[in-house]
Residue frames as a rotation matrix with the C-alpha (Angstrom) as fourth column:
MET 1
0.573 0.820 0.000 0.00
0.820 -0.573 0.000 0.00
0.000 0.000 -1.000 0.00
GLY 2
-0.240 -0.609 0.756 1.09
0.539 -0.731 -0.418 3.55
0.808 0.307 0.503 -0.67
GLY 3
-0.984 -0.177 -0.024 0.79
0.127 -0.599 -0.790 6.50
0.125 -0.781 0.612 1.66
ARG 4
-0.606 0.781 0.152 -2.53
-0.747 -0.493 -0.446 7.16
-0.273 -0.384 0.882 3.41
GLY 5
-0.220 0.531 0.818 -3.80
-0.117 0.818 -0.563 3.63
-0.968 -0.220 -0.118 2.70
ARG 6
0.600 0.408 -0.688 -3.75
-0.697 -0.156 -0.700 4.09
-0.393 0.900 0.190 -1.08
PRO 7
0.752 -0.371 0.545 -2.40
0.482 0.873 -0.071 1.40
-0.450 0.317 0.835 -3.38
ALA 8
-0.064 -0.888 -0.456 1.07
0.002 -0.457 0.890 2.11
-0.998 0.056 0.031 -4.79
VAL 9
-0.944 -0.176 -0.278 0.05
-0.277 -0.028 0.960 1.09
-0.177 0.984 -0.022 -8.34
ALA 10
0.059 0.994 0.092 -3.36
-0.497 0.109 -0.861 0.87
-0.866 0.005 0.501 -10.03
HIS 11
-0.926 -0.324 0.194 -4.02
-0.036 0.588 0.808 -1.80
-0.376 0.741 -0.556 -12.66
LEU 12
0.186 0.953 -0.238 -6.77
-0.711 -0.037 -0.703 -2.08
-0.679 0.300 0.670 -15.25
GLU 13
-0.877 -0.432 0.210 -7.03
-0.192 0.717 0.670 -5.34
-0.440 0.548 -0.712 -17.17
VAL 14
0.211 0.925 -0.317 -9.52
-0.775 -0.039 -0.630 -6.04
-0.595 0.379 0.709 -19.96
SER 15
-0.875 -0.389 0.289 -9.93
-0.146 0.780 0.609 -9.38
-0.462 0.490 -0.739 -21.74
PHE 16
-0.193 0.811 -0.552 -12.41
-0.981 -0.150 0.123 -10.10
0.016 0.566 0.825 -24.51
THR 17
-0.555 0.068 0.829 -14.23
-0.262 0.931 -0.252 -13.38
-0.789 -0.357 -0.499 -23.86
ASP 18
0.259 0.625 0.737 -16.20
0.704 0.401 -0.587 -13.04
-0.662 0.670 -0.336 -27.09
ASN 19
-0.514 -0.397 0.761 -15.85
0.836 -0.432 0.338 -11.17
0.195 0.809 0.554 -30.39
PHE 20
-0.020 0.449 -0.893 -16.66
0.472 -0.783 -0.404 -7.44
-0.881 -0.430 -0.196 -30.14
LYS 21
-0.268 0.004 0.964 -18.03
0.959 -0.095 0.267 -5.76
0.093 0.995 0.021 -33.26
VAL 22
-0.499 0.083 -0.862 -18.14
0.153 -0.971 -0.183 -2.04
-0.853 -0.224 0.472 -33.98
ALA 23
-0.210 0.559 -0.802 -20.96
-0.865 -0.489 -0.114 -0.99
-0.455 0.670 0.587 -36.34
GLY 24
0.757 0.616 0.217 -22.03
-0.490 0.756 -0.435 -4.60
-0.432 0.223 0.874 -36.79
GLY 25
0.300 -0.742 0.599 -18.48
0.417 0.667 0.618 -5.62
-0.858 0.065 0.509 -37.74
LEU 26
0.798 0.029 0.602 -18.39
0.588 -0.255 -0.767 -3.34
0.132 0.966 -0.220 -40.80
PHE 27
0.768 -0.529 0.361 -15.99
-0.497 -0.848 -0.184 -0.85
0.404 -0.038 -0.914 -39.20
ALA 28
-0.391 -0.915 0.096 -14.03
-0.767 0.267 -0.583 -3.14
0.508 -0.302 -0.807 -36.88
SER 29
0.801 0.530 -0.280 -14.16
-0.280 0.743 0.608 -6.45
0.530 -0.408 0.743 -35.08
VAL 30
-0.172 -0.824 0.540 -11.98
-0.960 0.017 -0.280 -7.25
0.221 -0.566 -0.794 -32.06
GLN 31
0.049 0.156 -0.987 -11.43
-0.298 0.945 0.134 -10.98
0.953 0.287 0.092 -31.79
LYS 32
0.948 0.308 0.077 -12.01
-0.204 0.405 0.891 -13.15
0.243 -0.861 0.447 -28.73
GLY 33
0.582 -0.761 -0.287 -8.83
0.813 0.550 0.190 -13.47
0.013 -0.344 0.939 -26.64
SER 34
-0.007 -0.555 0.832 -7.62
0.339 -0.784 -0.520 -9.88
0.941 0.278 0.194 -27.19
SER 35
0.532 0.158 -0.832 -6.48
0.846 -0.045 0.532 -8.22
0.047 -0.986 -0.158 -23.97
PHE 36
0.205 -0.423 0.883 -5.28
0.055 -0.895 -0.442 -4.87
0.977 0.139 -0.160 -22.61
ARG 37
0.400 -0.128 -0.908 -3.48
0.915 0.120 0.386 -3.91
0.060 -0.985 0.165 -19.38
PHE 38
0.258 -0.280 0.925 -2.84
0.087 -0.946 -0.311 -0.39
0.962 0.161 -0.220 -18.11
ASP 39
0.116 -0.303 -0.946 -0.84
0.981 0.185 0.061 0.62
0.156 -0.935 0.319 -15.00
GLN 40
0.407 -0.025 0.913 -0.74
-0.001 -1.000 -0.027 3.93
0.914 0.010 -0.407 -13.12
ALA 41
-0.090 -0.469 -0.879 1.25
0.954 0.212 -0.211 5.12
0.285 -0.857 0.428 -10.11
PRO 42
0.845 0.451 -0.287 0.90
0.524 -0.804 0.280 8.19
-0.105 -0.387 -0.916 -7.90
VAL 43
-0.292 -0.866 0.407 3.13
0.798 -0.455 -0.396 11.20
0.528 0.209 0.823 -8.53
GLY 44
-0.770 0.025 0.638 2.98
-0.286 -0.907 -0.309 13.83
0.571 -0.420 0.705 -5.83
ALA 45
-0.836 0.434 0.336 0.00
-0.344 0.062 -0.937 14.09
-0.427 -0.899 0.098 -3.54
GLU 46
-0.009 0.995 0.096 -2.99
-0.322 0.088 -0.943 13.79
-0.947 -0.039 0.319 -5.87
LEU 47
0.316 0.112 -0.942 -1.87
-0.932 -0.146 -0.331 12.99
-0.175 0.983 0.058 -9.43
TRP 48
0.227 -0.215 0.950 -1.71
0.058 0.977 0.207 9.52
-0.972 0.008 0.234 -10.99
LEU 49
0.154 -0.252 -0.955 0.23
-0.937 -0.344 -0.061 9.09
-0.314 0.904 -0.289 -14.23
PRO 50
0.950 0.209 -0.233 0.54
-0.289 0.873 -0.394 6.08
0.122 0.442 0.889 -16.56
THR 51
0.160 -0.928 0.338 3.52
-0.737 0.115 0.666 3.82
-0.656 -0.355 -0.666 -15.90
GLY 52
-0.858 -0.504 0.099 2.91
-0.311 0.664 0.680 1.10
-0.409 0.552 -0.726 -18.45
ALA 53
0.304 0.932 -0.197 0.60
-0.807 0.142 -0.573 -0.65
-0.506 0.334 0.795 -20.86
GLU 54
-0.846 -0.469 0.255 0.42
-0.255 0.774 0.579 -3.98
-0.469 0.425 -0.774 -22.62
ALA 55
0.233 0.941 -0.246 -1.92
-0.762 0.019 -0.648 -5.21
-0.605 0.338 0.721 -25.33
ALA 56
-0.853 -0.277 0.442 -2.43
0.065 0.784 0.617 -8.36
-0.517 0.556 -0.651 -27.35
ILE 57
-0.049 0.848 -0.528 -4.83
-0.573 -0.457 -0.680 -7.49
-0.818 0.269 0.508 -30.17
GLN 58
-0.844 0.003 0.537 -6.42
0.436 0.588 0.682 -9.54
-0.313 0.809 -0.497 -32.89
ALA 59
-0.035 0.834 -0.550 -8.81
-0.001 -0.550 -0.835 -7.48
-0.999 -0.029 0.020 -35.01
ARG 60
-0.419 0.004 0.908 -10.20
0.900 0.137 0.414 -6.91
-0.123 0.990 -0.061 -38.46
LEU 61
-0.414 0.208 -0.886 -10.72
0.035 -0.969 -0.244 -3.39
-0.910 -0.132 0.394 -39.81
LEU 62
-0.093 0.487 -0.869 -13.22
-0.840 -0.507 -0.194 -2.49
-0.534 0.712 0.456 -42.54
LEU 63
0.765 0.473 0.437 -13.72
-0.278 0.855 -0.438 -6.21
-0.581 0.214 0.785 -43.33
VAL 64
0.863 -0.462 -0.206 -10.36
-0.158 0.141 -0.977 -6.16
0.480 0.876 0.049 -45.14
LYS 65
-0.009 -0.972 0.235 -7.32
-0.516 -0.196 -0.834 -5.48
0.856 -0.129 -0.500 -42.95
GLY 66
0.784 0.187 -0.592 -6.42
0.326 0.688 0.648 -8.10
0.529 -0.701 0.479 -40.37
ILE 67
0.158 -0.715 0.681 -4.33
-0.679 -0.579 -0.450 -7.02
0.717 -0.392 -0.577 -37.38
ARG 68
0.814 -0.053 -0.578 -2.41
0.425 0.732 0.532 -9.20
0.395 -0.679 0.619 -34.94
GLN 69
0.089 -0.756 0.649 -0.24
-0.221 -0.650 -0.727 -7.14
0.971 -0.079 -0.224 -32.58
HIS 70
0.657 -0.005 -0.753 1.39
0.728 0.263 0.633 -7.47
0.195 -0.965 0.177 -29.20
PHE 71
0.027 -0.686 0.727 2.99
0.139 -0.717 -0.683 -4.45
0.990 0.120 0.076 -27.62
THR 72
0.420 -0.026 -0.907 4.40
0.907 0.055 0.418 -3.43
0.040 -0.998 0.047 -24.27
SER 73
0.143 -0.339 0.930 5.11
0.182 -0.915 -0.361 0.11
0.973 0.221 -0.070 -23.12
ALA 74
0.255 -0.126 -0.959 6.79
0.967 0.023 0.254 1.31
-0.010 -0.992 0.128 -19.94
THR 75
0.349 -0.045 0.936 6.91
0.259 -0.955 -0.142 4.96
0.901 0.292 -0.322 -18.94
THR 76
-0.125 -0.364 -0.923 8.85
0.988 -0.126 -0.085 6.83
-0.085 -0.923 0.375 -16.30
THR 77
0.152 0.321 0.935 7.24
0.530 -0.825 0.197 10.23
0.834 0.466 -0.295 -15.98
SER 78
0.695 0.234 -0.680 7.89
0.719 -0.251 0.648 11.14
-0.019 -0.939 -0.342 -12.36
SER 79
-0.266 -0.850 -0.455 11.15
0.750 -0.479 0.457 13.02
-0.606 -0.220 0.764 -12.98
ASN 80
-0.712 0.080 0.697 9.64
0.538 -0.575 0.616 14.91
0.450 0.814 0.366 -15.93
PHE 81
0.374 0.922 0.102 6.57
0.572 -0.316 0.757 15.77
0.730 -0.225 -0.646 -13.89
THR 82
0.426 -0.291 -0.856 8.70
0.822 -0.271 0.501 16.91
-0.378 -0.917 0.124 -10.95
TRP 83
-0.691 -0.720 0.064 10.70
0.665 -0.598 0.447 19.19
-0.284 0.351 0.892 -13.25
LEU 84
-0.455 0.593 0.665 7.51
0.425 -0.511 0.747 20.66
0.782 0.622 -0.019 -14.76
ARG 85
0.574 0.691 -0.439 5.88
0.704 -0.143 0.696 21.06
0.418 -0.708 -0.569 -11.37
ASN 86
0.058 -0.640 -0.766 8.94
0.818 -0.409 0.404 22.85
-0.572 -0.651 0.500 -10.02
ARG 87
-0.825 -0.331 0.457 9.08
0.554 -0.633 0.541 25.07
0.110 0.700 0.706 -13.11
LYS 88
0.009 0.919 0.395 5.40
0.493 -0.348 0.798 25.96
0.870 0.187 -0.456 -12.66
GLU 89
0.617 0.163 -0.770 6.02
0.785 -0.193 0.588 26.76
-0.053 -0.968 -0.247 -9.00
ARG 90
-0.428 -0.850 -0.308 9.01
0.761 -0.523 0.384 28.92
-0.487 -0.070 0.871 -9.98
GLN 91
-0.677 0.230 0.699 6.91
0.471 -0.594 0.652 30.82
0.565 0.771 0.294 -12.54
HIS 92
0.444 0.892 -0.086 4.11
0.590 -0.219 0.777 31.36
0.674 -0.396 -0.624 -10.02
TYR 93
0.345 -0.416 -0.842 6.62
0.847 -0.249 0.470 32.58
-0.405 -0.875 0.266 -7.43
ALA 94
-0.721 -0.670 0.175 8.23
0.669 -0.608 0.428 34.96
-0.181 0.426 0.887 -9.96
ARG 95
-0.317 0.691 0.650 4.82
0.448 -0.495 0.745 36.42
0.836 0.527 -0.153 -10.92
SER 96
0.623 0.604 -0.497 3.84
0.702 -0.151 0.696 36.96
0.346 -0.783 -0.518 -7.29
LYS 97
-0.018 -0.738 -0.675 7.05
0.840 -0.377 0.390 38.95
-0.542 -0.560 0.626 -6.69
GLN 98
-0.673 -0.259 0.693 6.35
0.678 -0.590 0.439 41.41
0.295 0.765 0.573 -9.57
């Protein structure tokens, strides 16, 4: 658990147990067995930012194009966010002094 009883990381997992059709399958059809996973972690006191994602997709677009993809993405945004937050605080401080 993170601070104040909050979890340190939040996960969202989605798995398709049946085919999912968009516009009756004319626009797209996501095949059974496709899955998605998204992770978030707290940065600072109140903000949660993405830390990673994974997807295994089998789909057909416009009844023509078949897609079979697996991707994984990991992100480290805390240092960038800290830099931006500090910059924003510096700008606010500079404006208040004028």
